[in-house]
C-alpha positions in Angstrom: 95.3 83.5 105.7 94.3 86.1 103.0 90.9 84.7 102.0 89.5 85.4 98.5 91.0 88.8 98.3 94.6 87.6 97.9 97.7 88.6 99.8 98.6 91.4 97.4 95.3 93.2 97.9 95.6 92.6 101.7 99.2 94.1 101.7 97.9 97.2 99.8 95.3 97.8 102.4 97.9 97.3 105.1 100.2 99.7 103.5 97.6 102.4 103.1 97.0 102.1 106.9 100.7 101.9 107.9 101.9 104.8 105.6 100.3 107.6 107.8 101.3 105.9 110.9 104.9 105.7 109.6 104.8 109.3 108.8 103.8 110.2 112.3 106.5 108.0 113.8 109.2 109.4 111.5 108.2 113.0 112.5 108.1 112.2 116.2 111.0 109.8 116.5 113.0 110.1 113.4 113.4 107.9 110.4 115.7 105.3 111.9 113.4 104.7 114.9 110.3 104.8 112.8 111.8 101.9 110.7 112.8 99.9 113.7 109.3 100.1 115.2 107.7 99.1 111.8 110.1 96.4 111.3 109.6 95.0 114.8 105.8 95.1 114.4 105.6 93.5 110.9 108.1 90.9 111.8 106.1 89.8 114.8 102.9 90.0 112.8 104.5 87.7 110.1 105.7 85.2 112.8 102.1 85.0 114.3 100.6 84.6 110.9 103.0 81.6 110.3 101.9 80.1 113.7 98.3 80.6 112.8 98.8 79.1 109.3 100.4 76.1 110.7 97.7 75.6 113.3 94.8 76.1 110.8 96.2 74.6 107.6 98.6 71.9 108.7 98.0 71.1 112.4 99.4 67.6 112.0 102.4 68.4 109.8 103.6 72.0 109.6 106.8 71.2 107.7 108.5 72.2 104.3 106.2 70.0 102.3 103.1 71.5 103.7 104.6 75.0 103.5 105.2 74.6 99.7 101.6 73.9 99.3 100.8 77.4 100.5 102.8 79.0 97.7 99.7 79.6 95.4 98.4 82.2 98.2 101.2 84.4 97.5 101.0 84.0 93.7 97.2 84.8 93.6 96.3 87.5 91.0 99.7 87.4 89.3 101.3 88.9 92.4 104.6 87.1 91.7 106.1 85.6 88.6 108.4 82.7 89.6 110.8 80.0 88.4 111.0 77.0 90.5 114.6 76.0 90.7 114.6 72.8 93.0 111.7 70.9 94.5 112.7 67.7 96.3 112.5 66.2 99.7 113.9 68.6 102.2 114.6 71.4 99.8 112.5 74.0 97.9 114.0 76.8 95.8 112.5 79.3 93.6 113.4 82.7 92.1 110.9 85.7 91.8 111.3 87.3 88.4 108.6 89.9 88.8 107.3 91.1 92.1 104.0 93.2 92.0 104.4 93.7 95.7 107.5 95.8 95.0 105.6 97.7 92.2 102.6 98.3 94.5 104.9 99.8 97.2 106.6 102.1 94.8 103.3 103.1 93.3 102.0 104.0 96.9 105.1 106.2 97.4 106.5 104.0 100.2 109.9 103.5 98.6 111.9 100.4 98.4 113.3 100.6 102.0 110.0 100.7 103.6 108.6 98.1 101.1 111.3 95.8 102.3 110.0 96.3 105.8 106.4 95.7 104.9 106.9 92.7 102.7 110.3 91.2 102.2 111.1 91.0 105.9 108.0 88.9 106.4 109.4 85.8 104.5 111.9 84.7 107.2 109.5 85.5 110.1 106.5 83.6 108.5 108.5 80.3 108.1 109.9 80.7 111.5 106.4 80.8 112.9 105.1 78.2 110.5 107.9 75.6 110.8 110.8 76.9 112.9 113.1 74.0 111.9 113.0 75.0 108.2 116.0 77.0 107.2 115.3 80.1 104.9 118.1 81.9 103.0 117.8 84.7 100.5 120.6 86.8 99.1 118.6 89.7 97.5 115.3 91.0 96.7 113.9 93.0 93.6 112.7 95.6 96.1 116.4 96.1 97.0 117.5 96.4 93.5 118.4 92.7 92.8 117.5 91.1 89.4 115.5 88.4 91.2 114.5 87.4 94.7 116.0 84.1 95.6 114.0 82.0 98.0 115.9 79.0 99.4 114.3 76.7 101.9 115.9 73.6 103.5 114.3 71.2 106.1 116.4 69.2 108.5 117.8 66.3 106.8 117.7 68.0 103.4 120.6 67.9 101.1 123.4 70.2 102.2 123.5 73.7 100.4 125.6 73.8 97.3 127.8 76.9 97.5 126.3 78.5 94.5 122.5 78.2 95.3 
């Protein structure tokens, strides 16, 4: 995955490369089309990263339980401050209270909407590539102005969702 550097550092490098490419796409195709192109590329890259992680890190059991064990990769270096809300068989839920990914994209002048494409949109695609049977739900992100990012995962056979969470 991200190796010793950590995912936050990797995302910074990627953003610095994507920023001028995005500027050219926006100039030549307009902002909406530029965002569509970036979103498509990042989503497919995240899905493929999920597939690779499953093959490399959990070839015998790429499921919710093994996915939860990957969480420290995203937390490395204080990238996220989280509160685990629920961790039980078939369900894993946590809230992000501070997101240094969002802070970094803002510092790079990429704005919240492009930060969402470069970071937040990866989450659903990654789990889809890693363990397609796991359901992912999120109602908001810090990058989009929410107070928290609410990550909710449910595996087949997990308890049904309660309406509030």
